[in-house]
N, C-alpha and C positions, 0 to 999 in steps of 0.2 A: 503494499501499500504506499506509493512513493507520489510525492507531488512535486513537479518541477515547474519553474518559472521562466518562461520563453518570452515575456513581453510585458510594457509597462511596469518593469523593474526600475523604479527611481526615475520614471519618465511618466508623461500623461498619455501617452498614446501606444497603440499596438498591443492591447490586452491579449494575452495568450496563456494558459494554463494547461499543464498536461498531466493527468491521473492516470497512474498504472494500478490495476487492481484485478486479482483473480485472472491473471494473464489477458486482460483487456485494456486497451489504451482509450481514455476520454479526454477529449480536449475541451475545454471550455473557453470560449471565444477565440477568434484568430483574426485580430485587427491590423489594419494598416498603420505603420509608423507615420506620424505627420510632423511638421516643422523640421527639427534637424536631421531626423533620419539618421539617429545613430547605429541602426542596424540595417542591413540591406533587407528591403521588404520582399524582394525575390527569392529569398531563402528562408528556411525554417531547419533549425537543428533537431530534427525528427523526420523519419520517412512518412509521407504522407499517406502512402498506401497500407501502412500499418494501424493506423488510427480507425477505431471502430465507431466511435461516436462524436459528435460534435454538439455543444450546447452553447446557445448563443444567448447572451442576457438581454442583448437589444440591438436595433438595427444600425445605430451609428457606424461609420467606416471605421474608426478606430478599434471598434469591437468585431465586426463582422467582414470587413474589408478584404480579407485575404482567403475566405472559404472558397471562392473560385479558383484560386490558386492551388489549392489542397486539391480539388477535381482534376485540375488541369495535370498535376503531377501525380495521380493514381489513386485519390480517396475514393472510395465506393461504399462507404459506410452510411450512417442515419444522421442526420442535422435534426435536432429538437429544439424547439423554441414557440413562444406563444402566436396565436392567430395572427394579431396584428403585427408582430415584428416579421412573420413570414411574408405578409403583404408590403410591409414598407422595405424588406430586403430585396424583392423582386425588381422595384424601381431603383433603389439604391446601387444595387450591384451592378445593374445595366449602365447607370450613369458613370459608376467606378470605372467600369470596364471601357467604357467609350474614352475616358480621360487616358487609362493605360495605353489605349492604341493610338491616341491623337499623340502623346506623349512620346512613343516610340516613334512614329512617324516624321516626328518633328527631329528627333535626334539622328534618326538615320538619313534624314537629307543633310544633317551637318556632317555625319560620318562619311557619306558617299562623296562630299566635296573635300574632306580631309583625307580621303583614301583608308578610312576605318572600317572595320567589318560592320555589318548591319546586326542589330539586336533585335530581341524579341519582346512584346509587350509581357507585363507580369502574368496577364491574362486576357482573354478576349471577351467579346460580347456572347461568343458561342459558350464559353466556359461560364459566364455568368448564368445564362438560360438554362444550362445543363445542371446548374447547381440545384436549381429548384426541384428536381425530381427527386432529390435525395432528402427533401425537408418532409418531417413529421410536426404536426401541431398539437398543442395543448392549451389548455386554459389556467389561469392562476386557481392554484391551491389544489390542482389535481395532482394526485400521485402517480408517477409514472414508473414501471419497473425497466430498467434499461437492459440489465443483463442479470447474472447470477450476482448476487451480493450488492446490488447498486439500486436504489431508488431516488427518484428525483422529483423535487416540488418547486415550482416557479411561483414566486410571490411578488406583488406588487411593489417595484421599487420607486415608484414616483419620479421618474426621470423623463420619461418620453412615452407615448402612447405604445403600450405593449411591454416595457420594459421590465426587467424581472430581477429580483436576487433569487439566487439558486441554492436550494438546499439538498445535499446528497447525504443520504443513510447508506453507510457501507459497512459490509461484513465481511471479514476474511480470516481464515485460519481460526474460526470460532471467536473472534474479536469484533467489536462494532465501533465504529466511529462516526460522527456527525461532522461533514464538512459543509461550510458555508460561503458562497461567493456572492459579495455585495453586488456585482454590477456597478453602475454608476447610481449612487444614492440621489434621489431627487429633493430639491428645495421644498419648503413648506409654504402653504398658501398661495400656490401657483394658480392662474387661471387654467381651465381645461384638466390639468393633471392633477389626480389625487395625491394626497400626501402619502410617503413611503410607508410601508408597514413595518412595523419594529419587529423583529425577531428574538426569541430566547433561547434556543436550544442551538448548540455548536460547540464541539471539541476544539476545531480549528475553524478560523475566520480568515477569509481573503477579502480585504476592503480596499477601497478606493480613498484616496487622500487629496483629491485636487485641489481642495480650498481648505486644506489641513492647517494652513497658518494664518487664516483671516475669516472675518465675519463678512456678511452683507448687510447693506443698508436696509431700512424698512421699505417694504414690498408696496406698501399701500400708495406710494408717492410716484408710481411708474407713469400711470397715464397723465397725470398733471403735469411732472418733469418732461416727458417726451413730447407733450402738446407744446408746452413752452419752448422747446428746442426747435420744433417745426414751424411754429408762429414766428419767431424772431427771423429764422432763416429766410422763410419764405416772402417774409416782409420786406429782406433786403434783397429780393430778386435771385437768390440761390436755391441751390438743390439740396436737399436731405439724402444723403447715400448711406444705406444701412447695410454693411456687411453681415450676412446672418446665415446660418445653417439653413438648408432647403427643409429640412425634415425636423419639425419641432419648433424651433426658434421662430421661422417666418411665420407659421401660424398663430404662435403666442402675439407677435408684433401686430398681425392683421386683427386679433381680437382686440388689442390695445387702441388701435387706430380706429376702429369701429366705434369704440365706445366715446372717444374723444368726437368723433363727428356727431355722434347722436348728442352729445352733452354741448354742441358748440364752442370747444374749448380753443380752436384755432381761429382767431379773429381776421389776422390779415388776409388770408385767402380761404374762407371757409369752404369752398368746394374743391379744395386742393386735390389734385391726382395723384393715385398712389399706383406705382407699377411694379409688380412683381417679375422680375426678369431671371426667371429660372425655369426651365421646362420641368426640371425634377421637382420643384416647389408647387408647381401647379398639380402635377399627378399625386403628390403627397398630400396637399388641401383636399382633393378628393376623396383620399381614404380617411383623413381625419372627418370628413362629413357623413361617412358610412356608417357601417353597423358597428356602433361602440359600446353596446350593453357590456356592462361589465368592467368598462375601461375608463368612464368619465368621473369627473366629481360631480355634487348636485346639482350646483349652478349650471353647469354644461349640460347636464342631462335635462334640466327644466327647459332650456332653450331648444333642445332638439324636441321634447316633448310639445312645445307650442309652436314648432315648424318655422323657427327663425333660425337663419343661418348665422353661424358664429364668425365665418370668414369672408362675408360678402357687405358690401357697403356702396353707395354711390361714389363714382370716381374711381373705383379700382378696375385695373386692366392687367391681365396676364399677357406677358409677350413670349411667344414660342419661337420664332425665326431670328437667326443672327442679324437679318435685314431690320425687323422691329428693334432689335436691341440696340443697334448702331444708332437709329433715329432717335433715340432717347437723348443722345449726346448732342444732336444738331437742332433739337427742340428747344426754344428759349424760356419755354413756360416753367415757372418755378414747380418743383415736383418733389416726389418723395420716391425714390429708388431704392427697393429691397432686391438684394442679389447675393448670391453664392460665387466662391466659398466663404464660410464664415471667419475664417484666419487670413484671407485675402490672398493666400498661396495660389489659386487656380480659379477657372471660371471667368465668367463674364464680367464679376466685381472689379476686375484689376483694370479693365476698358473704363468702368465708370469713375475709378480711382484716377486714372490718367487724365480723364477729362474734368475732374472737378477739385483734385487735390491743389491745383495751383490757384483757385478762385478763392479771392477774400470772402466772397458772399456766401459760398458754399459749406456745408457741415459733414463731417464723417461722424456717424454714430455707431460706437461699438457696443452691442449687446450680448456677448458672450466672452468666454476665456480665450485668449490669445496666447497660444503655446509659443515657448521660447525659440528664435530663428524665425519665427513667422514675419511675413509684412506686417500682418496687424499689430504685433507685440513692437516692432520696430517704430511705427507711428505713434503708439502710445508712449513709448520711451523719448519722444520727442525729436525725432528725425527731422533736420532741415529740408532734406531731399532725398528721394529713393529714385531707383532706376526701375521703370516699366518699359516694358517691350524695347530695350535698348537705346532709351531715352530718359535723360535725367529730370525729374518732375520737382518742382518746388513744392514745399508743403506750406501753402498758405491758408488753406480752408480750416476752419474751426474743428477740433477734434474733442469730441465728448465720448465718455466712457462710462455705461450704466454698470457699475461695478455690482451691484447687487441683483441686476437683471440675469438671474443663472439658474438654469436648471440643475445644478448641483447644489448638494447640501452644503453648508459653510462650516467651519470649524466647530461651533459650539452643536451644531445639529449632527456633525458624524461623531463627534464624543458621545451626544446623547444614543446615538445608534449603536455605538460599541458597548455602552455601559448596560444596553437593554439585555446583553447577554447574560445567561446564568453560570458564571465561572469558568470561561473558555480556557482550554489549556495554552491556546497561542493565537495571536493575530498577527498576520502577514498585511503588512501596509504596502499597496502598491498604488500604481496610477496617481502618481504625485511627482511634481519636479524633483530633481536630485537634491535639491536643499530641504524641499517640503516634507516628504515621506519620512525621512529619517526625524525630522523634528516633530512631526505628528506622532511617530513611535514613540519617542520619549514621553511626549505628553501623556500618552496612554500609560506608559510605565509608571508615571509620577501618579497615575490614579489606580495604581496597584494590579494592573493589566500587564500580562506577559505578551510583548510586541516588539517587532523589528521590521525594519524595511530590508526585503530580501533583492539581493543583486540578480543579474540575468545570468540564466543558466543554474541556479542554485537548486537543490533538491533536498526535500525532507521524507524521513520515514515517518508516517504517520502513526505507526504501531508503537514504535520506540519514542516518538516525539523528539527526534534528534536530527540535526543537519547531516546527510551523508555526502553532498558534494557541495562544496563551495562554487559561489559565482564569481562574475567581475563586473565590473563598471564599463561599458565602451567608451572609446574616447570619443569626447564630445565634437560636434562641427559647429565651431563658434564663430561669428561674424559680428563686426560692427554695421552700424546702418549704412555707412558707405561702401561695405562691400570688404574692407580689409580685416585681417585676422587679430583677434584679441585674446588674450591668455584666459587659461582656465581658472586661474588664481583672481583675475580682476573680475571675472563673472560672479565666482563665489562671493568676492567683497561686496559687489552690487546687490548679490541676494539678500547679504548678511545686513546691509543697510536698510534694505526694505523689510527685513524680518523686525531690525530694531523698531522700525516706525509703527509696525503692527503692535509691537509688544508695548510701545509707549501709549497707543490709543488703547490697548486694554488696560492700562494702569490707573485710567480716572476714578477718581472716588477713593483712592487708597490713602493711607495716613500720609499727609503732609511731610513729615518725617522721613519716610521712606521714600516718597518721591523727590526729596531735596537730596538725599544720598544718592539715589538714583543718578540724576542730574549731576550732581559732583562726580561721581565715576565716569560719567560719558565724557564730562569737561576735560577731566585729568587725561583720559585717553587720547581725546583730540589734541591736547597741548602736547603730549609725549609725541604723538605721531607728526605733528608738525614741526617739533624742533628737529 
């Protein structure tokens, strides 16, 4: 009974865990690396044709995006997930395959000119379509026997429609263990999505830590604050460009904008047009408006019962073709453009940034996590210019970051989720940046929980409760906004500075004497460094 960590090990993407039990191999998630791509997306450290089952927590590409690659390389087992995750995977994997094919074609044009050999895409559209024949679906709280000694139960994780935490009840050689995979744990009080279910039984727990070092702002202010940003931007004649994940976040933004239009919160251009420039987002919105029994919160269910659409309103337009997309940047009408990808590393959003970043009257609104090394993170960190399509683009637009607008649980809610378990033997902290995951594991240790942040290829024997293979941390690909190299040590220093700010923010209300001592220690450290 061994558990291998093959992804999201002290990084935020590429979730992938392999369980060996009773001669079977069970993979939990198999996602694409995004951002700095510390590990080659085209390879996995196991033979895909030896995997018997793949369990998918949810449809986001950093959790499901390499399943077609497994099929391409010989996987012929079964994929188990929830009904809505299966529906979303079908459109998301097809979209990802299109990107893989396009990226390979672009690189091969360069390779041909340089006399280099051609490359193959990680997987193709045919691989993505073939993947669907291996999928079996289940519903929340349905206990499914995978094989001898393994029963799986999917529980609502509150992150995305269909998202789940997975509990595996394991038996081998007369011994039993319970292993829980959190998936991505959702935020609370989100529109549309229900709150995550707290679990209580688990000998071993693999949990995410995306926001393990910080808390979100209050959620009640989103509609008013977003309306204020749209109002002032359109009032000065600019565009509001919102990079958003096509599945989940786009539908949430449409929900907010529909409310602000109903309440008349945008005064400068009350009937402002909203463009969803993503074919994938349009298809996903159709799924979000389909049969959602068992997946929605009460407010959203009431909208469905009264036949009101949550995602349509006057002025909403979905663009399908590239020609329609290009016309948005020649049309001078002030507008809101919602486009993918959410981290700005691919897709149509890069064209909209090219035409709006240099404009003083436009605003770029970030509404989700931006991984290290992504264009989105570069813009948030204050880059004065960025390179897009070989052209240097000045950053003059207003940059707004809705830090609390997240479908991930924040630090306090992650801690509450972990503390809901009744005496787990060990908690494996994953799916967090290299500075965040270990810090969150230390936070759990201080609360009396056994926890650590595994490294890539680390392996644990769940019967003995001991690590049997050490892992390692792959070399990071770090760049500055201008494209130059920067040292890992400097990146770590920047991360520690941000962490210090978070600690200071959480110290409000503590005794004045303690705060004064803390301030003196910081000043002494700064004085020593400056000397």
